[in-house]
Residue, then its C-alpha position, 0 to 999 in steps of 0.5 A: m370425908i372418908r377416902l378410898t386409899a388405893v394406888l391407881t397408877l396402873l389405871v393409865a395403862c389399863a383404862s379403856p373408853s366407855t361405849r355406853d349408849p345414851a339411850d341406856l342413860a335416859c331418865t326424867s327428873p322434876a323441873p326445879p321449883d321457882d326458888p332463889l336457892v336454885d340459881s345459887l346452887q346451879i352456879l356452884l355446880d356449873d363452876r365445878v364443871e368449868r374447873g374440870l369435873p365431868g359431871i355433878s348433880l345435887a338434890v335438896d329436900r326440905g320435906d315440903g314437897e318441892p325438892i330441888h334436883l340439879a345437875s351439870g356436866f356429862a354422864d358420859l364424856a365419850t357420847a357427850t350425854p348430859l348428866e341428869p339429876c336422876h342418873l344412877t351413880r356409885a355412892g360407895s360407903i354411904n351404904k354403911t348408913v344403910n347397913a347400920v339401919v338394918v343392924l339397929q332394926l334387928a336389935e329392935e326385933g331381938t335378933w341380937n343385942l348391940d353389946d353382943r360380940l360380933v363374932d357370935h353372929l358370924p359363921a364359924g371362923t369368918a373373923d379368925g385371925i383378924a386383930n381385935a375381932e374376938h372381943a369387938t361388939l356390934r356397937q363398936a363395929l357400927q361406931h368404928a371403935t373396934g380397932m380392927p385393921n382396914w383391909i383397904h389400907s393393905l399395900y398387898f391388896q392395893t398391889a393385887s387389885l392393880d394387877d387385875l382391876d376387873r377382878a371381883w373380890s370375895a369378902d373372904e379374900l378381902l378379910r385375908f388382907a385384914r388378917a395380915m395387919g395389926p390392930a389400930f387400938p384395943p376395942g373401945e379405946d378410940v374410933a378410926y374408920s375401917n371397912t372391915n367393921t362394916l364388911l363383917l356386919g354385913l356378913a352377920i346380917e346375911h347369917r342371921t337373916g338367911e337372906p342376901l344383903a340386896d334383898v334385906y336392904r331393899a325390903r327394910v330400907f329402899e322400899p319403905l323410903g320409896l327409893h325406886r332407883t337405889r340398889f345394892a351393887a352385888p347382884d349387878p356391879v356395873p348395870d347398864d344404866l350406870i353413868a361413866g366414871y373417870v379419874d385424874i390419875r396424873s393430876d393434870g386434868r386428863l380424865l381416864d375412864a374407870t367405869f368398870y373398875s368395881g371389883w371390891d365395891v360390892h360388899a356391905d362396906g360399899g356397893l351402893l348405887s343411887h342418885p342425890g335425890d334418893l340419897a337425901l331421902l335415905m339420910r333423912g329416913a335413917n335419922d328422923g325416926t322413919l326407920l328406927d325407934a327412939d332408942s335406936l336413934a339415940a344409940m346412932h346419935d351418940a357420937r364420939l370424937p376420934s383422938s386424931v382429927d382431920p385439920g382440913f375438915y370439920e370436927t367429926g363425931y362418929g355415931l353408929g353408921a353416920f357422922r356428926i359435923e357442927t357448922p354455922e348452918g346447923t348440926w348435920w348427920m352425914h356419910s360420904g362414899d367413893a369408888i374409883g371414878y365416883w364420889a357422893t355425900a348425903a347429909w341431914r340437918e338435925e334442927d329442921g330435917l332438911a336433907v342435901s346430897w351431891s355426887v360426881n362421876g370423877n375423882y382423884g388428882t385435881l378433881d377432889p378439892l372440887f367436891s369433897s373439900k371443906e370449902t365445897y361443903e361450906a359453899v353448899f351449906e352457906a347457899i342453903g342457909p341456916p335453919a329457920r329460927 
């Protein structure tokens, strides 16, 4: 749904093949239960691989103790390693849901009020010069209602990134690009997705807790939910057990290895490493009251529609760290995320608590319609079917 927009033409000249050892990617995953849904979903995954995806995995968790974990394709094309459901992949901006849960938990504990100014909880000068930052609130930042510019849309950033694809960008360096951009709208007048919002919220969490984000996320979200393979990328951006990622930069089906291009995907606005089984549990735990109290959930689920809609996707309401979509199969709270060579989504159904997630290790060009289109969401939701009445 929310796409990382960066010009990637130079990947053609810079890409190098992965030499990852299949042993580093080994894992065990539960066998799918004897369930009629398994066959229809496996056919869907296999079809996507036959049409060009390097690999795709999917998990469905209905809370009945019999989750479905499926995969098709390869974790590494160079070594022909089959993709397994529990293989570690990049989940990118789904970390915004993780970050939002922590912000809401800190509000419950009295660390701040959601209607406080964001800058009042940042180190002095952090947001200086960023349009609208002086007046934006924590609540507005969670809902993308600040109008602050999105640093990733800066052509200066995209050019600089392409000049050094392996560079690790600091948060301050990324915020410099936002400082050179104008506001999208006055705070509170609309909603529009901006990585700048979440990057600053992450810095506020670190400032107020005095702890690295990786430690905060692990203690407050990953461990309570039992997400044993999920982690934050900042301490180890390209871990040995990460599957390879690929891009179709020429839109001709020829895939280029992009596994090591992670230079900005290590901050609060991205940087999540996980797999669909954990991501499904994450989206459930963020939305069903496991991690948040009733008031926080009400705030998170107070969704607002943007003035500009994507005609190719569902009408999408902006909550605090999650998005609401209405489908014939129910109301879903969701978030997606991508990095160069990777994409994932996770959704939780309001009516019955079912959670679903799927991820791929390839994107751009001919690949994107195979996993992030409305047609793919509809295919998955239709296979799952409506909630029981």
